[in-house]
All heavy atoms as TSV, in Angstrom:
chain	resi	resn	atom	element	x	y	z
A	1	LYS	N	N	-14.485	9.018	-21.701
A	1	LYS	CA	C	-15.834	9.193	-21.198
A	1	LYS	C	C	-15.817	9.181	-19.676
A	1	LYS	O	O	-15.190	8.332	-19.058
A	1	LYS	CB	C	-16.739	8.086	-21.739
A	1	LYS	CG	C	-18.154	8.206	-21.223
A	1	LYS	CD	C	-19.043	7.081	-21.719
A	1	LYS	CE	C	-20.407	7.309	-21.113
A	1	LYS	NZ	N	-21.064	6.117	-20.705
A	2	ILE	N	N	-16.528	10.118	-19.078
A	2	ILE	CA	C	-16.625	10.189	-17.617
A	2	ILE	C	C	-17.785	9.306	-17.165
A	2	ILE	O	O	-18.890	9.388	-17.705
A	2	ILE	CB	C	-16.842	11.647	-17.156
A	2	ILE	CG1	C	-15.705	12.536	-17.652
A	2	ILE	CG2	C	-16.961	11.719	-15.635
A	2	ILE	CD1	C	-14.332	12.169	-17.143
A	3	LEU	N	N	-17.540	8.466	-16.174
A	3	LEU	CA	C	-18.527	7.477	-15.730
A	3	LEU	C	C	-19.282	7.918	-14.479
A	3	LEU	O	O	-19.826	7.081	-13.760
A	3	LEU	CB	C	-17.827	6.136	-15.474
A	3	LEU	CG	C	-17.062	5.565	-16.669
A	3	LEU	CD1	C	-16.313	4.315	-16.262
A	3	LEU	CD2	C	-18.011	5.272	-17.823
A	4	LEU	N	N	-19.339	9.213	-14.222
A	4	LEU	CA	C	-19.972	9.714	-12.997
A	4	LEU	C	C	-21.420	9.263	-12.886
A	4	LEU	O	O	-21.846	8.808	-11.822
A	4	LEU	CB	C	-19.879	11.239	-12.940
A	4	LEU	CG	C	-20.542	11.911	-11.739
A	4	LEU	CD1	C	-19.976	11.372	-10.430
A	4	LEU	CD2	C	-20.367	13.413	-11.817
A	5	GLU	N	N	-22.171	9.363	-13.967
A	5	GLU	CA	C	-23.594	8.980	-13.909
A	5	GLU	C	C	-23.748	7.500	-13.553
A	5	GLU	O	O	-24.600	7.138	-12.742
A	5	GLU	CB	C	-24.285	9.291	-15.234
A	5	GLU	CG	C	-25.785	9.144	-15.146
A	5	GLU	CD	C	-26.493	9.713	-16.357
A	5	GLU	OE1	O	-25.882	9.876	-17.419
A	5	GLU	OE2	O	-27.684	10.007	-16.213
A	6	ASP	N	N	-22.900	6.640	-14.127
A	6	ASP	CA	C	-22.952	5.203	-13.815
A	6	ASP	C	C	-22.661	4.955	-12.338
A	6	ASP	O	O	-23.335	4.136	-11.696
A	6	ASP	CB	C	-21.933	4.427	-14.663
A	6	ASP	CG	C	-22.233	4.490	-16.153
A	6	ASP	OD1	O	-23.377	4.836	-16.515
A	6	ASP	OD2	O	-21.328	4.198	-16.945
A	7	ILE	N	N	-21.675	5.640	-11.799
A	7	ILE	CA	C	-21.325	5.477	-10.380
A	7	ILE	C	C	-22.469	5.963	-9.497
A	7	ILE	O	O	-22.813	5.320	-8.499
A	7	ILE	CB	C	-20.017	6.223	-10.061
A	7	ILE	CG1	C	-18.840	5.534	-10.780
A	7	ILE	CG2	C	-19.765	6.286	-8.552
A	7	ILE	CD1	C	-17.542	6.302	-10.737
A	8	MET	N	N	-23.082	7.080	-9.881
A	8	MET	CA	C	-24.210	7.606	-9.106
A	8	MET	C	C	-25.374	6.607	-9.088
A	8	MET	O	O	-25.991	6.390	-8.044
A	8	MET	CB	C	-24.676	8.945	-9.682
A	8	MET	CG	C	-23.708	10.078	-9.410
A	8	MET	SD	S	-24.075	11.589	-10.317
A	8	MET	CE	C	-25.742	11.946	-9.819
A	9	VAL	N	N	-25.653	5.978	-10.221
A	9	VAL	CA	C	-26.732	4.981	-10.291
A	9	VAL	C	C	-26.382	3.779	-9.425
A	9	VAL	O	O	-27.210	3.294	-8.642
A	9	VAL	CB	C	-27.000	4.566	-11.762
A	9	VAL	CG1	C	-27.898	3.346	-11.826
A	9	VAL	CG2	C	-27.607	5.712	-12.540
A	10	ASN	N	N	-25.141	3.282	-9.550
A	10	ASN	CA	C	-24.719	2.106	-8.777
A	10	ASN	C	C	-24.777	2.345	-7.273
A	10	ASN	O	O	-25.089	1.445	-6.495
A	10	ASN	CB	C	-23.305	1.682	-9.176
A	10	ASN	CG	C	-23.262	1.051	-10.551
A	10	ASN	OD1	O	-24.269	0.589	-11.072
A	10	ASN	ND2	N	-22.094	1.045	-11.155
A	11	LYS	N	N	-24.448	3.573	-6.849
A	11	LYS	CA	C	-24.441	3.899	-5.419
A	11	LYS	C	C	-25.768	4.517	-4.967
A	11	LYS	O	O	-25.907	4.899	-3.813
A	11	LYS	CB	C	-23.279	4.847	-5.108
A	11	LYS	CG	C	-21.913	4.206	-5.260
A	11	LYS	CD	C	-20.826	5.182	-4.877
A	11	LYS	CE	C	-19.471	4.553	-4.881
A	11	LYS	NZ	N	-19.125	3.940	-3.608
A	12	ASN	N	N	-26.718	4.619	-5.912
A	12	ASN	CA	C	-28.041	5.179	-5.612
A	12	ASN	C	C	-27.940	6.580	-5.013
A	12	ASN	O	O	-28.537	6.879	-3.987
A	12	ASN	CB	C	-28.824	4.229	-4.689
A	12	ASN	CG	C	-30.309	4.518	-4.724
A	12	ASN	OD1	O	-30.824	5.057	-5.698
A	12	ASN	ND2	N	-30.989	4.200	-3.641
A	13	LEU	N	N	-27.159	7.439	-5.675
A	13	LEU	CA	C	-26.944	8.801	-5.199
A	13	LEU	C	C	-27.556	9.814	-6.146
A	13	LEU	O	O	-27.492	9.652	-7.362
A	13	LEU	CB	C	-25.443	9.089	-5.087
A	13	LEU	CG	C	-24.662	8.308	-4.039
A	13	LEU	CD1	C	-23.174	8.530	-4.222
A	13	LEU	CD2	C	-25.092	8.708	-2.653
A	14	SER	N	N	-28.121	10.871	-5.587
A	14	SER	CA	C	-28.651	11.964	-6.397
A	14	SER	C	C	-27.541	12.991	-6.625
A	14	SER	O	O	-26.494	12.962	-5.978
A	14	SER	CB	C	-29.818	12.635	-5.679
A	14	SER	OG	O	-29.344	13.309	-4.522
A	15	ILE	N	N	-27.802	13.923	-7.540
A	15	ILE	CA	C	-26.847	15.005	-7.785
A	15	ILE	C	C	-26.620	15.791	-6.502
A	15	ILE	O	O	-25.487	16.149	-6.166
A	15	ILE	CB	C	-27.353	15.912	-8.927
A	15	ILE	CG1	C	-27.258	15.155	-10.251
A	15	ILE	CG2	C	-26.563	17.212	-8.992
A	15	ILE	CD1	C	-27.881	15.871	-11.425
A	16	ARG	N	N	-27.697	16.042	-5.768
A	16	ARG	CA	C	-27.598	16.793	-4.513
A	16	ARG	C	C	-26.710	16.054	-3.501
A	16	ARG	O	O	-25.874	16.667	-2.834
A	16	ARG	CB	C	-29.005	17.003	-3.927
A	16	ARG	CG	C	-29.012	17.775	-2.636
A	16	ARG	CD	C	-30.473	17.994	-2.157
A	16	ARG	NE	N	-30.505	18.690	-0.901
A	16	ARG	CZ	C	-30.377	18.096	0.293
A	16	ARG	NH1	N	-30.220	16.794	0.360
A	16	ARG	NH2	N	-30.408	18.794	1.399
A	17	GLN	N	N	-26.882	14.739	-3.396
A	17	GLN	CA	C	-26.076	13.954	-2.452
A	17	GLN	C	C	-24.596	13.968	-2.852
A	17	GLN	O	O	-23.725	14.088	-1.990
A	17	GLN	CB	C	-26.589	12.511	-2.393
A	17	GLN	CG	C	-27.934	12.388	-1.696
A	17	GLN	CD	C	-28.549	11.006	-1.882
A	17	GLN	OE1	O	-28.565	10.473	-2.978
A	17	GLN	NE2	N	-29.035	10.450	-0.791
A	18	VAL	N	N	-24.324	13.856	-4.143
A	18	VAL	CA	C	-22.926	13.895	-4.610
A	18	VAL	C	C	-22.331	15.266	-4.317
A	18	VAL	O	O	-21.176	15.377	-3.899
A	18	VAL	CB	C	-22.834	13.550	-6.117
A	18	VAL	CG1	C	-21.417	13.743	-6.627
A	18	VAL	CG2	C	-23.295	12.126	-6.363
A	19	SER	N	N	-23.125	16.313	-4.495
A	19	SER	CA	C	-22.665	17.669	-4.198
A	19	SER	C	C	-22.278	17.803	-2.729
A	19	SER	O	O	-21.235	18.374	-2.395
A	19	SER	CB	C	-23.754	18.678	-4.558
A	19	SER	OG	O	-23.360	19.976	-4.206
A	20	ILE	N	N	-23.101	17.265	-1.847
A	20	ILE	CA	C	-22.825	17.329	-0.405
A	20	ILE	C	C	-21.567	16.529	-0.067
A	20	ILE	O	O	-20.718	16.984	0.702
A	20	ILE	CB	C	-24.039	16.819	0.402
A	20	ILE	CG1	C	-25.195	17.829	0.274
A	20	ILE	CG2	C	-23.675	16.593	1.863
A	20	ILE	CD1	C	-26.532	17.305	0.770
A	21	LEU	N	N	-21.420	15.343	-0.658
A	21	LEU	CA	C	-20.263	14.481	-0.369
A	21	LEU	C	C	-18.955	15.064	-0.874
A	21	LEU	O	O	-17.900	14.836	-0.284
A	21	LEU	CB	C	-20.464	13.101	-1.010
A	21	LEU	CG	C	-21.517	12.188	-0.393
A	21	LEU	CD1	C	-21.746	10.973	-1.276
A	21	LEU	CD2	C	-21.100	11.755	1.006
A	22	THR	N	N	-19.015	15.812	-1.984
A	22	THR	CA	C	-17.785	16.257	-2.633
A	22	THR	C	C	-17.487	17.739	-2.468
A	22	THR	O	O	-16.359	18.159	-2.681
A	22	THR	CB	C	-17.840	15.957	-4.149
A	22	THR	OG1	O	-18.946	16.680	-4.714
A	22	THR	CG2	C	-18.005	14.473	-4.413
A	23	GLY	N	N	-18.510	18.524	-2.141
A	23	GLY	CA	C	-18.322	19.970	-2.055
A	23	GLY	C	C	-18.321	20.645	-3.421
A	23	GLY	O	O	-17.954	21.808	-3.546
A	24	ILE	N	N	-18.744	19.915	-4.445
A	24	ILE	CA	C	-18.803	20.445	-5.807
A	24	ILE	C	C	-20.232	20.918	-6.070
A	24	ILE	O	O	-21.182	20.218	-5.714
A	24	ILE	CB	C	-18.396	19.352	-6.824
A	24	ILE	CG1	C	-16.960	18.896	-6.557
A	24	ILE	CG2	C	-18.543	19.846	-8.254
A	24	ILE	CD1	C	-16.561	17.642	-7.307
A	25	PRO	N	N	-20.399	22.081	-6.697
A	25	PRO	CA	C	-21.754	22.584	-6.962
A	25	PRO	C	C	-22.600	21.603	-7.780
A	25	PRO	O	O	-22.081	20.895	-8.649
A	25	PRO	CB	C	-21.514	23.870	-7.760
A	25	PRO	CG	C	-20.123	24.273	-7.425
A	25	PRO	CD	C	-19.364	23.007	-7.149
A	26	LYS	N	N	-23.900	21.581	-7.487
A	26	LYS	CA	C	-24.818	20.673	-8.182
A	26	LYS	C	C	-24.790	20.891	-9.689
A	26	LYS	O	O	-24.845	19.919	-10.452
A	26	LYS	CB	C	-26.255	20.855	-7.668
A	26	LYS	CG	C	-26.465	20.358	-6.260
A	26	LYS	CD	C	-27.915	20.467	-5.839
A	26	LYS	CE	C	-28.264	21.918	-5.599
A	26	LYS	NZ	N	-29.571	22.135	-5.002
A	27	SER	N	N	-24.711	22.147	-10.121
A	27	SER	CA	C	-24.716	22.433	-11.565
A	27	SER	C	C	-23.495	21.818	-12.244
A	27	SER	O	O	-23.595	21.301	-13.367
A	27	SER	CB	C	-24.761	23.934	-11.814
A	27	SER	OG	O	-23.640	24.575	-11.218
A	28	THR	N	N	-22.348	21.842	-11.571
A	28	THR	CA	C	-21.126	21.254	-12.132
A	28	THR	C	C	-21.255	19.744	-12.229
A	28	THR	O	O	-20.884	19.136	-13.234
A	28	THR	CB	C	-19.898	21.639	-11.275
A	28	THR	OG1	O	-19.811	23.062	-11.214
A	28	THR	CG2	C	-18.618	21.056	-11.849
A	29	ILE	N	N	-21.794	19.122	-11.188
A	29	ILE	CA	C	-21.988	17.663	-11.194
A	29	ILE	C	C	-22.941	17.270	-12.310
A	29	ILE	O	O	-22.701	16.309	-13.042
A	29	ILE	CB	C	-22.485	17.180	-9.824
A	29	ILE	CG1	C	-21.357	17.347	-8.798
A	29	ILE	CG2	C	-22.945	15.721	-9.881
A	29	ILE	CD1	C	-21.764	17.196	-7.379
A	30	ASP	N	N	-24.015	18.027	-12.470
A	30	ASP	CA	C	-24.977	17.756	-13.533
A	30	ASP	C	C	-24.313	17.871	-14.905
A	30	ASP	O	O	-24.508	17.011	-15.775
A	30	ASP	CB	C	-26.165	18.712	-13.423
A	30	ASP	CG	C	-27.266	18.377	-14.406
A	30	ASP	OD1	O	-27.521	17.177	-14.644
A	30	ASP	OD2	O	-27.903	19.317	-14.927
A	31	ASP	N	N	-23.496	18.908	-15.103
A	31	ASP	CA	C	-22.791	19.099	-16.381
A	31	ASP	C	C	-21.823	17.955	-16.670
A	31	ASP	O	O	-21.723	17.489	-17.808
A	31	ASP	CB	C	-22.027	20.429	-16.391
A	31	ASP	CG	C	-22.937	21.638	-16.514
A	31	ASP	OD1	O	-24.115	21.471	-16.880
A	31	ASP	OD2	O	-22.466	22.761	-16.237
A	32	ILE	N	N	-21.119	17.491	-15.647
A	32	ILE	CA	C	-20.157	16.394	-15.821
A	32	ILE	C	C	-20.903	15.089	-16.106
A	32	ILE	O	O	-20.553	14.349	-17.024
A	32	ILE	CB	C	-19.250	16.249	-14.577
A	32	ILE	CG1	C	-18.355	17.472	-14.433
A	32	ILE	CG2	C	-18.411	14.969	-14.666
A	32	ILE	CD1	C	-17.644	17.559	-13.088
A	33	ALA	N	N	-21.944	14.811	-15.311
A	33	ALA	CA	C	-22.692	13.561	-15.464
A	33	ALA	C	C	-23.367	13.468	-16.834
A	33	ALA	O	O	-23.460	12.387	-17.412
A	33	ALA	CB	C	-23.724	13.429	-14.353
A	34	SER	N	N	-23.806	14.608	-17.366
A	34	SER	CA	C	-24.507	14.599	-18.651
A	34	SER	C	C	-23.562	14.738	-19.841
A	34	SER	O	O	-23.995	14.702	-20.979
A	34	SER	CB	C	-25.544	15.718	-18.684
A	34	SER	OG	O	-24.921	16.967	-18.594
A	35	GLY	N	N	-22.272	14.914	-19.568
A	35	GLY	CA	C	-21.289	14.991	-20.636
A	35	GLY	C	C	-21.110	16.373	-21.240
A	35	GLY	O	O	-20.429	16.534	-22.244
A	36	ARG	N	N	-21.728	17.393	-20.640
A	36	ARG	CA	C	-21.586	18.754	-21.167
A	36	ARG	C	C	-20.259	19.384	-20.777
A	36	ARG	O	O	-19.818	20.334	-21.394
A	36	ARG	CB	C	-22.734	19.642	-20.656
A	36	ARG	CG	C	-24.067	19.321	-21.279
A	36	ARG	CD	C	-25.124	20.341	-20.908
A	36	ARG	NE	N	-25.390	20.410	-19.488
A	36	ARG	CZ	C	-26.331	19.721	-18.849
A	36	ARG	NH1	N	-27.105	18.889	-19.520
A	36	ARG	NH2	N	-26.512	19.856	-17.558
A	37	LYS	N	N	-19.630	18.868	-19.732
A	37	LYS	CA	C	-18.391	19.466	-19.227
A	37	LYS	C	C	-17.412	18.354	-18.871
A	37	LYS	O	O	-17.802	17.319	-18.348
A	37	LYS	CB	C	-18.724	20.296	-17.982
A	37	LYS	CG	C	-17.568	21.077	-17.412
A	37	LYS	CD	C	-17.962	21.804	-16.149
A	37	LYS	CE	C	-18.585	23.144	-16.486
A	37	LYS	NZ	N	-18.792	23.970	-15.282
A	38	SER	N	N	-16.130	18.597	-19.155
A	38	SER	CA	C	-15.076	17.677	-18.734
A	38	SER	C	C	-14.452	18.228	-17.460
A	38	SER	O	O	-14.058	19.396	-17.424
A	38	SER	CB	C	-13.995	17.578	-19.799
A	38	SER	OG	O	-14.160	16.445	-20.576
A	39	PRO	N	N	-14.361	17.403	-16.420
A	39	PRO	CA	C	-13.832	17.912	-15.149
A	39	PRO	C	C	-12.320	18.108	-15.171
A	39	PRO	O	O	-11.602	17.365	-15.828
A	39	PRO	CB	C	-14.216	16.823	-14.152
A	39	PRO	CG	C	-14.329	15.589	-14.965
A	39	PRO	CD	C	-14.778	16.013	-16.334
A	40	ARG	N	N	-11.858	19.128	-14.443
A	40	ARG	CA	C	-10.424	19.322	-14.224
A	40	ARG	C	C	-9.946	18.241	-13.242
A	40	ARG	O	O	-10.737	17.591	-12.576
A	40	ARG	CB	C	-10.164	20.705	-13.621
A	40	ARG	CG	C	-10.560	21.861	-14.513
A	40	ARG	CD	C	-10.194	23.190	-13.860
A	40	ARG	NE	N	-10.438	23.201	-12.425
A	40	ARG	CZ	C	-11.355	23.941	-11.808
A	40	ARG	NH1	N	-12.138	24.739	-12.493
A	40	ARG	NH2	N	-11.489	23.895	-10.500
A	41	MET	N	N	-8.641	18.103	-13.137
A	41	MET	CA	C	-8.084	17.059	-12.271
A	41	MET	C	C	-8.444	17.294	-10.809
A	41	MET	O	O	-8.737	16.344	-10.087
A	41	MET	CB	C	-6.562	16.981	-12.440
A	41	MET	CG	C	-5.945	15.804	-11.703
A	41	MET	SD	S	-6.709	14.202	-12.031
A	41	MET	CE	C	-6.117	13.861	-13.656
A	42	ASP	N	N	-8.480	18.546	-10.352
A	42	ASP	CA	C	-8.825	18.781	-8.944
A	42	ASP	C	C	-10.266	18.373	-8.666
A	42	ASP	O	O	-10.580	17.860	-7.588
A	42	ASP	CB	C	-8.567	20.242	-8.537
A	42	ASP	CG	C	-9.419	21.239	-9.309
A	42	ASP	OD1	O	-9.643	21.045	-10.522
A	42	ASP	OD2	O	-9.846	22.232	-8.697
A	43	VAL	N	N	-11.144	18.550	-9.647
A	43	VAL	CA	C	-12.532	18.122	-9.487
A	43	VAL	C	C	-12.611	16.598	-9.488
A	43	VAL	O	O	-13.361	16.010	-8.697
A	43	VAL	CB	C	-13.421	18.735	-10.603
A	43	VAL	CG1	C	-14.824	18.175	-10.550
A	43	VAL	CG2	C	-13.435	20.253	-10.484
A	44	MET	N	N	-11.826	15.955	-10.347
A	44	MET	CA	C	-11.777	14.484	-10.362
A	44	MET	C	C	-11.330	13.952	-9.001
A	44	MET	O	O	-11.871	12.969	-8.506
A	44	MET	CB	C	-10.817	13.989	-11.455
A	44	MET	CG	C	-11.279	14.253	-12.860
A	44	MET	SD	S	-12.596	13.175	-13.389
A	44	MET	CE	C	-11.672	11.736	-13.883
A	45	GLU	N	N	-10.350	14.617	-8.392
A	45	GLU	CA	C	-9.871	14.190	-7.075
A	45	GLU	C	C	-10.972	14.323	-6.023
A	45	GLU	O	O	-11.154	13.426	-5.197
A	45	GLU	CB	C	-8.645	15.002	-6.667
A	45	GLU	CG	C	-7.407	14.655	-7.471
A	45	GLU	CD	C	-6.220	15.553	-7.166
A	45	GLU	OE1	O	-6.374	16.568	-6.465
A	45	GLU	OE2	O	-5.124	15.235	-7.655
A	46	LYS	N	N	-11.704	15.438	-6.048
A	46	LYS	CA	C	-12.806	15.627	-5.095
A	46	LYS	C	C	-13.897	14.585	-5.306
A	46	LYS	O	O	-14.449	14.056	-4.339
A	46	LYS	CB	C	-13.398	17.028	-5.233
A	46	LYS	CG	C	-12.533	18.130	-4.694
A	46	LYS	CD	C	-13.224	19.465	-4.875
A	46	LYS	CE	C	-12.366	20.618	-4.424
A	46	LYS	NZ	N	-13.027	21.911	-4.665
A	47	LEU	N	N	-14.212	14.307	-6.564
A	47	LEU	CA	C	-15.226	13.289	-6.858
A	47	LEU	C	C	-14.782	11.921	-6.339
A	47	LEU	O	O	-15.553	11.208	-5.697
A	47	LEU	CB	C	-15.491	13.208	-8.367
A	47	LEU	CG	C	-16.311	14.329	-8.978
A	47	LEU	CD1	C	-16.245	14.264	-10.499
A	47	LEU	CD2	C	-17.750	14.280	-8.498
A	48	ALA	N	N	-13.546	11.554	-6.627
A	48	ALA	CA	C	-13.030	10.253	-6.193
A	48	ALA	C	C	-13.045	10.141	-4.672
A	48	ALA	O	O	-13.470	9.120	-4.118
A	48	ALA	CB	C	-11.614	10.039	-6.735
A	49	GLN	N	N	-12.606	11.191	-3.999
A	49	GLN	CA	C	-12.571	11.169	-2.542
A	49	GLN	C	C	-13.985	11.089	-1.962
A	49	GLN	O	O	-14.256	10.275	-1.084
A	49	GLN	CB	C	-11.851	12.412	-2.032
A	49	GLN	CG	C	-11.668	12.421	-0.527
A	49	GLN	CD	C	-10.878	13.632	-0.064
A	49	GLN	OE1	O	-10.728	14.617	-0.788
A	49	GLN	NE2	N	-10.378	13.576	1.146
A	50	GLY	N	N	-14.882	11.934	-2.459
A	50	GLY	CA	C	-16.240	11.968	-1.925
A	50	GLY	C	C	-17.034	10.706	-2.200
A	50	GLY	O	O	-17.836	10.269	-1.377
A	51	LEU	N	N	-16.793	10.085	-3.375
A	51	LEU	CA	C	-17.532	8.882	-3.752
A	51	LEU	C	C	-16.816	7.604	-3.318
A	51	LEU	O	O	-17.323	6.510	-3.532
A	51	LEU	CB	C	-17.738	8.861	-5.268
A	51	LEU	CG	C	-18.611	9.986	-5.822
A	51	LEU	CD1	C	-18.566	9.989	-7.341
A	51	LEU	CD2	C	-20.036	9.864	-5.326
A	52	LYS	N	N	-15.627	7.764	-2.738
A	52	LYS	CA	C	-14.818	6.630	-2.266
A	52	LYS	C	C	-14.515	5.635	-3.402
A	52	LYS	O	O	-14.726	4.429	-3.282
A	52	LYS	CB	C	-15.505	5.923	-1.087
A	52	LYS	CG	C	-15.632	6.829	0.118
A	52	LYS	CD	C	-16.238	6.119	1.297
A	52	LYS	CE	C	-16.303	6.925	2.559
A	52	LYS	NZ	N	-16.365	8.338	2.520
A	53	VAL	N	N	-14.019	6.201	-4.513
A	53	VAL	CA	C	-13.568	5.404	-5.650
A	53	VAL	C	C	-12.201	5.925	-6.075
A	53	VAL	O	O	-11.769	6.985	-5.635
A	53	VAL	CB	C	-14.551	5.493	-6.848
A	53	VAL	CG1	C	-15.909	4.925	-6.485
A	53	VAL	CG2	C	-14.682	6.910	-7.374
A	54	ARG	N	N	-11.515	5.171	-6.924
A	54	ARG	CA	C	-10.251	5.645	-7.477
A	54	ARG	C	C	-10.552	6.604	-8.622
A	54	ARG	O	O	-11.591	6.484	-9.280
A	54	ARG	CB	C	-9.422	4.465	-8.010
A	54	ARG	CG	C	-8.994	3.491	-6.926
A	54	ARG	CD	C	-8.093	2.412	-7.510
A	54	ARG	NE	N	-8.697	1.822	-8.694
A	54	ARG	CZ	C	-9.204	0.588	-8.747
A	54	ARG	NH1	N	-9.169	-0.187	-7.695
A	54	ARG	NH2	N	-9.742	0.135	-9.869
A	55	ILE	N	N	-9.645	7.526	-8.897
A	55	ILE	CA	C	-9.834	8.442	-10.018
A	55	ILE	C	C	-10.010	7.644	-11.307
A	55	ILE	O	O	-10.846	7.981	-12.142
A	55	ILE	CB	C	-8.655	9.431	-10.139
A	55	ILE	CG1	C	-8.701	10.431	-8.984
A	55	ILE	CG2	C	-8.696	10.179	-11.470
A	55	ILE	CD1	C	-7.573	11.431	-8.974
A	56	SER	N	N	-9.273	6.562	-11.455
A	56	SER	CA	C	-9.378	5.762	-12.685
A	56	SER	C	C	-10.750	5.109	-12.834
A	56	SER	O	O	-11.139	4.740	-13.941
A	56	SER	CB	C	-8.273	4.704	-12.732
A	56	SER	OG	O	-8.376	3.835	-11.635
A	57	ASP	N	N	-11.502	4.977	-11.742
A	57	ASP	CA	C	-12.861	4.429	-11.824
A	57	ASP	C	C	-13.843	5.444	-12.410
A	57	ASP	O	O	-14.946	5.078	-12.801
A	57	ASP	CB	C	-13.368	4.018	-10.434
A	57	ASP	CG	C	-12.591	2.869	-9.839
A	57	ASP	OD1	O	-11.999	2.087	-10.606
A	57	ASP	OD2	O	-12.578	2.753	-8.598
A	58	LEU	N	N	-13.448	6.715	-12.452
A	58	LEU	CA	C	-14.347	7.778	-12.897
A	58	LEU	C	C	-14.372	7.962	-14.406
A	58	LEU	O	O	-15.197	8.710	-14.914
A	58	LEU	CB	C	-13.952	9.108	-12.243
A	58	LEU	CG	C	-14.227	9.227	-10.758
A	58	LEU	CD1	C	-13.573	10.476	-10.197
A	58	LEU	CD2	C	-15.728	9.265	-10.504
A	59	TYR	N	N	-13.455	7.326	-15.122
A	59	TYR	CA	C	-13.459	7.511	-16.575
A	59	TYR	C	C	-13.177	6.202	-17.290
A	59	TYR	O	O	-12.589	5.277	-16.731
A	59	TYR	CB	C	-12.445	8.577	-17.006
A	59	TYR	CG	C	-11.009	8.232	-16.709
A	59	TYR	CD1	C	-10.227	7.557	-17.643
A	59	TYR	CD2	C	-10.431	8.559	-15.496
A	59	TYR	CE1	C	-8.916	7.239	-17.376
A	59	TYR	CE2	C	-9.116	8.233	-15.208
A	59	TYR	CZ	C	-8.369	7.568	-16.161
A	59	TYR	OH	O	-7.085	7.245	-15.878
A	60	ASP	N	N	-13.635	6.140	-18.526
A	60	ASP	CA	C	-13.426	4.974	-19.372
A	60	ASP	C	C	-12.435	5.363	-20.455
A	60	ASP	O	O	-12.657	6.326	-21.184
A	60	ASP	CB	C	-14.754	4.544	-19.988
A	60	ASP	CG	C	-14.636	3.269	-20.787
A	60	ASP	OD1	O	-13.728	2.469	-20.481
A	60	ASP	OD2	O	-15.439	3.065	-21.705
A	61	SER	N	N	-11.335	4.632	-20.533
A	61	SER	CA	C	-10.321	4.931	-21.533
A	61	SER	C	C	-9.535	3.655	-21.842
A	61	SER	O	O	-9.256	2.865	-20.945
A	61	SER	CB	C	-9.356	5.993	-20.990
A	61	SER	OG	O	-8.242	6.113	-21.847
A	62	PRO	N	N	-9.174	3.459	-23.097
A	62	PRO	CA	C	-8.354	2.293	-23.447
A	62	PRO	C	C	-6.921	2.426	-22.920
A	62	PRO	O	O	-6.162	1.470	-22.967
A	62	PRO	CB	C	-8.365	2.285	-24.974
A	62	PRO	CG	C	-8.693	3.673	-25.379
A	62	PRO	CD	C	-9.530	4.252	-24.273
A	63	TYR	N	N	-6.546	3.580	-22.386
A	63	TYR	CA	C	-5.163	3.831	-21.944
A	63	TYR	C	C	-4.954	3.685	-20.454
A	63	TYR	O	O	-3.856	3.916	-19.967
A	63	TYR	CB	C	-4.720	5.230	-22.383
A	63	TYR	CG	C	-4.831	5.431	-23.865
A	63	TYR	CD1	C	-5.833	6.209	-24.407
A	63	TYR	CD2	C	-3.950	4.786	-24.727
A	63	TYR	CE1	C	-5.953	6.355	-25.774
A	63	TYR	CE2	C	-4.055	4.938	-26.105
A	63	TYR	CZ	C	-5.066	5.735	-26.618
A	63	TYR	OH	O	-5.178	5.878	-27.960
A	64	LYS	N	N	-5.988	3.319	-19.676
A	64	LYS	CA	C	-5.747	3.238	-18.240
A	64	LYS	C	C	-5.234	1.901	-17.807
A	64	LYS	O	O	-5.176	0.963	-18.497
A	64	LYS	CB	C	-6.964	3.645	-17.434
A	64	LYS	CG	C	-8.205	2.825	-17.558
A	64	LYS	CD	C	-9.198	3.367	-16.531
A	64	LYS	CE	C	-10.534	2.688	-16.656
A	64	LYS	NZ	N	-11.460	3.071	-15.655
């Protein structure tokens, strides 16, 4: 499970703000946050860098 929406709530960020911070289109962020799309690794890296979190903070898995 991708935890993007939880991180956005915790940091009080809108989809538009995340888009500006990461350079990822708003529609893609919305799709990832709502669970309609799974991000590729390069997108995960951009999200982690823009949100100042580790890539492992972006997903929930029993294997991390």
